[in-house]
Every structure is written in structure tokens, then in C-alpha cells.
Residue, then its C-alpha position, 0 to 999 in steps of 0.5 A: x482516505x488511504x484505506x478507502x482507496x487501497x483496494x482500487x489502487x492495488x487491485x482486487x487480487x492484491x487487496x485480498x492478500x494485503x491490507x493497509x493497517x496504519x500510517x505513521x509519519x508518512x509511512x504506510x504499514x501494510x499487513x500481508x498474508x505471506x512472504x511471497x506476497x510481501x516480496x511481490x509488493x515490496x518490489x512494487x512499493x514505489x509504483x503503489x506509493x505513487x498510485x496512492x498519492x495520485x489517487x489522494x491528490x497529495x504526497x501524504x505517503x512517503x514510504x510503504x512497509x510490509x509486515 
């Protein structure tokens, strides 16, 4: 379900630069196109995590790692 809501949660521009790739023990791993976007999304990781959990109506995502 996370992969289905990812684009809507992060927005169109961010979704073009970053794709959720996998979840391991509550950690969402996201592949990012370059280091500038990685830093931008890293700074917004708590906001993104909260939006994802709200969209899923669950606290499945504990953390986000950007690669």
C-alpha cells in the first residue's frame, strides 16, 4: 500500500526524483535521483513519514532512509 500512495503523499515533483523501493522492519527505503534531492527529502522525512502513516491509517512506517 505504501507504494500505491507514495506519489500522492510526496507530490508529483518529488515522486519524479524519488521512488519508494522497499520496506524492512518498518523502515522505508527510497531511491533518490541525486544528492540534492536526497538532502531535501531527508530534511522532510518526518513530515513524509507522518503523511504516509496518515494515508495508510496505520503507523507502519517508523523511519525513512534515502539511497
